[in-house]
N, C-alpha and C positions, 0 to 999 in steps of 0.2 A: 966372335965370328969375323973373319977376314972381310975387309971392306970390298975387296974385289968381287968376292962372292956375293955380297949384298948388292953391289952395282949390277952383277949379272942378273940376279933375281928381279931387281927393280926394272932393268931393261926388258926381260921376258914379260913382266907384268905390265909393261908400257907405262911405268911411272917415272916421273921426272923429280928427283929427289935432290935437295941441297945437302952440302957436306954435312950440316948438323943433323939432318934427318937420316943421313947414311950411318952417322955414329950412333944415333938413338936406336935405329932398327938393327943395327949390328949387335948391340947389347941385348935388345929384346929377343932377336932370333937365337943368340947364344943360350939364353935363359929358357927358351922353349925347348931347344934341343937338349938342354941339360934335365929338364923335366921329363922329357920323353925317353931318356936314357933308362928310366925305370923299367920299361918294356924289355930291356935286355935281360933283366933279371926274372921275367915271367916264365913260368914252365913251358916247355915246348909241347907240341900236340902229338909227340910220338906215341904217347899211351892212349890218346883219345882219338876218336873219329871226328867227323864233322860235327856230330851232336855228342856231347858228353854223356848224355843219358841215353842208355840203349832203348831203342824203339824195336818192339816185337810185334809181329803180325798176330793178332788174337781173334781174328775173325773165325767163325765156324765154317765148315764145309757146307756148300749148299746141298740141300736134300730136297728131292722132288716130293711134292705133296699136293693133293687137291683138296681145298678148303670148302669149295662149293661144288655141288653136284652139276655137271655140265648140262644135263637135261632140265634141271630146275632153272639154271641161269638162262638157258634158251627160252624157256617158257616166259621168263620176265621180259625178254627183249621183243622189240618189234620185228617180226620175221615176215619176209615176202619171198616166196619161191626159194626157200631154203637159204636165203641170205639175210643178214642182219641189216636193218634200215638205220641210218644215222639221221641227224637233224637235217632238215632241208637248208640248203645254202642259197642266199639270194644274190 
C-alpha cells in the first residue's frame, strides 16, 4: 500500500505515526486488502433475494367460530343493568 494513502488514513483517524509505523501499517493494510480480495470471487446476489431461503406465508385464513355460547358466558360474568362489571379500581 502506498505510504501517502496510509498517511491520509492515519490523519483521518487522528493518529500520529512515525515513519517506521507508517511502513509497518503499509504492509499490514496491503495484506488485509489482499485477504479481502477473496470477496471479489464470491457469487453475486443476482440469483438470490435478501434471504437465500424462500419464505412463504403458510398461515391459514381466519375463520369465524364461536367456541363458547354467549349466553353461557354472560351467565358466568358479573352483570349489572345489562353491563359487565369489571374489578373495582382503587
